[in-house]
N, C-alpha and C positions, 0 to 999 in steps of 0.2 A: 744292502740296507742303508748304508751311509749315504750312497748316491741318491736313493729315493728320498731320504730325509732332506738332503740339500736341495733337491729339486722342489720339494714341497715348500720349503722356506723361500726359495726363489719366486715361486708362483704367488705365495701370499704377499711377499714384499712388493711384487710387481702390481698385484691387485690393489693393495693399499696405496701405492704410488699413483695409480690411475685415478682412484677416488680423490686423492689430494689434488691432483692436477685438473680434476673436473670442476671448472669454475662456473659452470652453468650459464654460459653466454646465451642470451635469448635471441630469437629472430629479430626482434626489435633492435637490439644492439648490433647484430651482424649487418643489418641493412642500413645502419646509420640513422635509425629512427623513422623509417618510411614503411615498414611492414609490421604486421602482427602475426603471431603464431596461429597455426591451424589447431582445431580442437584436440586431435589426438596428440599433437606435440605438447600442448599445454598440460594435458593429463599426465603424459609420460614425464614431463619436466618435474611435476610435483611428486610423482611416484619415485623417481630417481633421487630427488632431494630428500624424501623420506627414508630411502634406503641408505643414504649417505650420512644424514644428520639425525640423531636421536630426538631432537627437539621437534621434528615435523612428523605428524600423523596424517594419514589419508583414509577417509571413510567413503563408502558408497551408501547413499541415502535415498532409497526409493527409486522408482522408475519415472521417466519423463515421457512425453508424447512421442519422442523420437525413438523410444524403445531402449534407450541407454540410461544408466543410472546417473543421478545427480551426485556430484562429489563434494565433499567437505574436507578442506585442508586446515589443520590446526597447528599453530605454533605454541609450544609450552617450554619454557626454559628448563623445567624440571625433567624433561624427557618425554617419552611416549605417553600419549593421553588415552585414557579410557573414556569412551563416548558417554557412558552413563554417569561419569563423574564431573562433566563439564559444568552443567547448569548449577550445581551446588558448590562450585569452586568459590573461594573467597577472593580470588584474583579479579581484576578488571576483565570483562569479557567484551570484545569488540567483534562484531560480525560484518564482513565486507562482501557485498554482492556485486558480481561482474557479469557483463554480457547479457543483461536482460533484453537489451536491444544490441545484438552482436555487431551491428555496423558501428556502434559506439564502443569501440574496443579498448579505449584508453585505460580503463581500470584493469582489464585482463593483463595487459603488459606491466602496468605499475605494480600490481600485486605480486607478480612473479619476481620482479626486481626487489620488492620490499622484503619478502620472506627470505629470499636468497641472501640479501645483504645482511639481514639480522643474524642468520645462523653463521655467517662467515665473518662477523665482526664482533669481537668480544665486548666492545664498548656498547654497541646496540643491544646485545644480549643482556648486558647488565641493566641498561636503561629500561628494558621491557620484561624484566624478570618477574614482575608482579602483574603481567598482562597475558591473557590468553587471546591470541589473534586467530579468528576463524574466518576462512575465505571460501566462498563459493567460486571456483575458478571460472566457469561459464554456466550461467543459469539457463539460457535459451539455447539448448544444444542443437535442436532442429534448425533454428535460424542460423546458428554458427556454421553448420555443415553446408548451408545454402549460400556458398561464397560467390561474390561477384565484385565488380569494380564500378558499378553504375547506379545502384539504387539510392545511394546517399548523394543526391544530385548537388547539394549545397556544401558538401564537406571536403575539407582539404586533407586527404589521407586518412588511413593508410591506403596502400595500393589496392589491396583486396581486403574484404571484410564480409561479415555475415549479413543476413537479412533480418529486418525488424520483426516480422511475424514468425511464430514458431511453426512446427510441423503441420499443425492444423490451422495456421494463419491467425492465431490469437496474438494480440498484443499483451504480453504477460504482465506489463505494468498497469493493467486494468483488471487483473484477475485475482487479486489477493483475497478479497472477501468472497466472491462468488465461486472461486475455485472450480472452474470448468475444466481445467487442464490437470494432467498428472504432475506437471511441473509445480503448480501451486500447492498441491497436496504434499509433494515432497519437500517444498520449501517450509511448509508448516511443521513437518517432522523435524527439519533442521532447526528452525527457529525455536521450537519448544525444547529441543534437546540441548540447545546452547543457552537459551535465556539471556540474550546479550544485554549488557548495560547500554551499549551504543551500537547503532546500526548505520552503515554507510552504503549507499547504492550509487554506483558510478555510471554517469551518463555523458552525452554530448548534446549541446543545445542547438535549437534552430531559433530563428527570429532576427532581432536587430543586430547591427554591427556596432562594435565599440572596441576600446583599447584592451580590455581585460582578456586574458586567455582562459580564465576560470571564474566560475561563480558558484555560490552555495545556495541550496534550497533546504533550509532547516524546516522540520515539521512545524506547522503554524502554531505559535506559542499559546494563543488564547484557546485554541482547540485542545491542545495538550493539557492546558489548565494547571491550576494549583502551583505547588512548589516546582514541579517539573517544567511547566511552561515558563515560569519566572527564571528558572536556572538556565534554560536553553537560550532565552532572549537576552538576559542581562549578564550572563557569565560566559557561556560556551561560545555564542556567536561573536561577541567582541574579542574574546581571547584568540579564536581562530583567525579572525581578521588581522589582529596585531601580529600574530605569529607569521602569517604569510607576508605581511608588510616587511618584517625584518629580513625575509628571504628575497626581497625585491620582487615579489610576486603578488601584486595587489589583487584583491578579490572583492567581488560585489555580490549583493543578493541577486538571485536569479532574475534576469531582466524579462519580466512577464509582459512584454509588449508585442502586439500583433497588429500590423497595419499602420502603426504610427512610429514615432521615434522616442527614445528614452527621455528626451528633454521634457516631454509631456508628463513624465512621472508614470508610476505603475503601482499595482497592488501586489502584496505578497501572494504567492501561489497557494491555493487552498488544497491541501493534500488529503482528500477524503479517503476512507478505508479501502477503496478499490486500488489505490496506489501503495507502493511498498512501504513508504514511511508513514502513511496513514494507517496501514494495517499494523505495523509494529508498535505504533503509538497505543493501540488498543490494549497492549500488555505492558504499558508504561516503560517502553524503551525509548531512549533519546535518539531521534532519527535525523539523518541528513542525506540529501542527494547532492552529489557532485555533478556540476554541469560545466564541462569545458566548452570552449567556443569553437564552433564548426569551421570557421574560416582561418583559425590559427594553425600553423604547421603541426603535424602529428607529433613530432619529437617534443615540441614545447608542451603540448597538451599532456602527454604521458608524464613528462618530468614534473609538471606542476601538480598533477594528480598524486604522484608519488610523494611530493613534499606535503601536500594537504593531508594525506594519510598519516604521515609522520607527526604532523602538527596535532591531529586528533588523538593519536596514540599518546603523545606527550600530555595533552590536556587531561585525558581520562586517567592517566597515571597520577597526575598531580591532584586530581579531585576524586580519587577513588572512593574514599569513605563517604563523602557528601552524596555522590551519585547513588551509592548502594542504599543509603539511608532514605533519600527522598523517593526512590523506587519502592522500597519496602513499605513506606507509609502511604503511598499514593491511593490505594484502594480504600483504606479507612477514611481518608479525607474526602474522597468522592462520595462515598455512601452517607457520610454525615450531613451532606448538603441537602438530602431528601429529594432534590430534583437534579436532572441531568440534561445538558444541552445536546440536542440531536440535529440542529441545523444552525448555520452561522451566516452572517453577512458582514461586509466591510462596515466598520464603524466610522462613518463620515463626520460624526460629531466631535471626534478627537482629531487634534492636529496631526498631520502626517509627519513621519520622521524625515529629516533632510539628509540626503546622501551627497557627498562631494563626488560627482560622477565623472569618470574619464570616458568621454565619448568621441564620436566623429560627427562633424556637421552633416546633416541630412537634408535633402531637398527633393522636390517632386519635379520630374522632367518628362518630356515627351518620350514615349516608348519607340524604339527603333524596330520593334517586332510586331506590335499590335497597334490598334488605332487609339489606345488609351494612354494613360499616364503611368509612371512608375516611380518608385522610391529608390533613391541612390544615396550612398554615403561617400564622402570625400575623405579618404584616409590621410590626405595631405593637410587636413584641417582638424587636428585633434583639439579637444577642449576639456577643461576641468570646470564644472559648473554645478551648483546645487540643484537637485531635483527632488520632487516629492515621492516618498515611499510610503504607501498606505499599508502598514503592517499591523493594524489593530482591527480585530474582528469582534463582533458581539453575537450573543446567542439570539437567533431569530425564532427559535422554538425550543421549548424545554418539555420534559416529561417527568412525571412523578416516578421515583424509583420504587419498584415493588420489593417485597420480600423474596418473591420467586416468580418465574414464568412457568406456565403449564402449557405443554405442547401436546396436541393429540398424536397418538402413535400413527404410524403409516406414512408420515412425511419423511421418507427415507433420505432424500437428498439433503434435507436440512439436518437431520440427525447425524448423517455422515460427516457433515462439516463441523458440527458441534464436537464430535468425537475427534476429528482431525486436529482440533484446536484445544484438546484436553479439557473440555468443559465437563464438569461433574454434574451428574443428575441421578435421580432415583426414579423408579417406576411404581405406580400404585399397585399394591398387591391384591387389591379388591376394588370393586366399584365404590366410589366415594363422591359425596356431594359437598361442594364448598361454595361459599359466597365469594365471587371473584368479579373482576372487571372484564367485560367482553369488549371486543373491538370490531366494529363494522366499518367497512370502507365507505366513506361518505362521498369522496370525490378524488379524482386523480387525472392526470394527463399522461399520454404515452408518446414517445418519440415516433416520428413518422418513418424513420429509416433505421436499418439495423445498426446496432452498436455492439461490437464484440459478441456476436451471437445472440443478442437479446434486443427486444423493443422495450427500452427502459422506461419505467414509470417515474413521474416526478410531480411535484406540487400535490402530494398525497395528503388527504385529511381523513380523519376517522371520527366515528361517533362511539362514545363509551357509555356502557350501562353497567350497573352493579347489581348482579342477580345471582341466585343459587344455580349452579350448573352441576350436572351429574358427569363425573369423569369415570372412565372405565379402567379396569385392570389392564396395565401396560402403558397407560398414558404417562408422559414424562413430567416430573416435577424438578425444576431447574433453579436451585437457590442462586440469588444474585451475589451474595457475599462470597466471592471466590476470585481468584486471580483474573479470570476472564470476564469480570463484571462489565467492563466497557464494551467488550466484544458482544456480549449478550444484548446490551441496550442498543448498540449500533446496528445489529442485524435483526433483532426481533421487534423493535419498535418500528412499525410500518412507515412512519413519517420521517425517519432518519434517512439521510442522503443515500446511503448505500445499503439500505435494509434488504432483507431477503424478499420482502414484498416488491420493492421497487425493481429488483432484479428478476421478477417474474416467477419466483418459486411457488407462489400461491395463486397463480392466475386461474386455476380451476374454480375458485370461489367466486370469480367475477361473472360466471355464466349461470343463468337459471337452468335447472334441469327439468322442471315441471312448468306447465303453463295452463292455458284454458282456451276454449273456443268461445268467441264472443257471443254467438247467438244462444249458447247454453248458459253462459255466465250472466247474461242480462237479467234473467229471472232471479238468480242467486243474489246479484248485486241489489236488485230492488228490495229483496227481503232483508239484506244486511242493513240498508239505510232505514228500513222501518224499525228494526230491532236494536240498532246501535246509534244512539244520538251523538256519541263522541265522533264517530266516523262521519255521520251526516253533517254535523256542524263544521267539521274540518273541510268536508267536500264543498259545502256552500261558500265557505270563506275563501277557498281556493278559486272558485269560479268568479267570485266578486273581485278578487285582487289581481287575477291573471287573465288578461283578455285573450291571449292565445289559447290558454287552457279552456276557457269558456267556449271556444269554437271547435275544440278537438274532442270528439266523442271517444276515440280510442284511448287518449290520455286520461279521460275521465273514468272510463271503465277500469283502466289499469291502476288508477289512484285508489279505487275502492278495493281492487283485488289485493294490492300490496299491503293493505291495512286489515285484511281479513285473515282468518285462520288457515285459509287455503294457500297462502303465500309461504314458500319454503323458508325455513329458518336458516338454512345453510348459505343462502345467497348473500354474498358480500360479508359473511361472517368469517373472520380469520380464525384459524385453529390455534391461536395463541391467546392465552389468558393471563391476567396479572393478579397474583395473590398477595394480600397485604397482612395476612395473619398466618 
């Protein structure tokens, strides 16, 4: 018995010693900063980290298009975390997303290093004892499994990496509102379970060449609006820039230049809700994309991503109370304004910001490959010069905020997305007639080529009428005064940039289901003009004002038909109504 006891003690001591000696060296470190870990190794790294350190918890959150679950890793200095307790925590909550484009793997490696270093360093644990750090290790799992060394033609490492498209070839950073993928639905589960104060999405940029190894893309501050927008532009952005400067890692706003050089200046990127930070903004989360520079060595890019994450954690720790307060009050302030901006444009009436930019001289030379010209940068000629940065936007279109939206039942794809985003609604228990605003599609344009599985509408305009409408038992009544108020207005207002209408969710209303035979309707039209002076006067005025119409008998007959009782009410009528009482 004594021998068995001694053997057990020896085994336990050896096991503990092995855990203590497990320093969790990553493939990035083993390779000297030239390689990134494969998907299964990343997940196993976090699982083992969780098994070894009580501060790390790992959750499986929904399925992805690749058939594998999306993982969420959470650091909490208090020990193991219950998922249902995260969003109500009084701690700062930071959500970090990695591998949305798996070829841009910098954040994957930086986050592994970050959580490992925190749990192994008492000083760091103390620094972030009031912060919950939530990490999505690899968001685009299908793309991560599709490894190669060639598809990132402009990128300087790592040696192997994943592919931009997911298993179904979707670019997941265009899918956050439309949610065509299981990945996006799983992300919504994570996002609402965590309710982050700050969201960070790690990327690698394409575009111009310049001296910086890293740039930031904060969500557009005018679009974010109110105290949140002011906070991100006047406090968060300058503080992050100062912090990186003290680390000798200068950072610049994302260089939104295509075809020209940075010396010409550029505008701030407009992150509409299809993008990650545009989507998280809809729930009043402060968002930032990290964009390292494609041409800089992989080791440098990962190291600077790591330091930027630390800078953001430090900032949120220092401004915890203020961030919590302005997030809490954001919805009330939005709804008090009575109108809500649903489209933006660059405000050229305001003077641009001036950036002291660290670039390389660019020039246009003859191509050695084609018969054309090409842009080239001379890295032996660095410069520091002022450039214009157009970071002020203004509302191009606003809508009146209703008390509620009413959605006809049966639009299951829309309802599914409302539920994915925890939108509260009730259903009519009996047929009910209400005076509401109806929305008819007046005009729109459609992209001529496919974009992420859709032929996207744009430049949409609507006609509004206020009439009594009969709603049926089961139709949805969706109050606007809730956490998802911005989400509702950005998706249900058809003129909004990334509305469900513009993403083709309501395209069946664009097609007439009934029609007429001209030779039969001629007699009906004649009678209509005799009996209805309003239609007759409009018809004669149209002929007098429009020469093409005056020569087109089919258009003339259709004009009368569309103003008659025979024309179907459902054509161009959206199944969304706005209630103000």
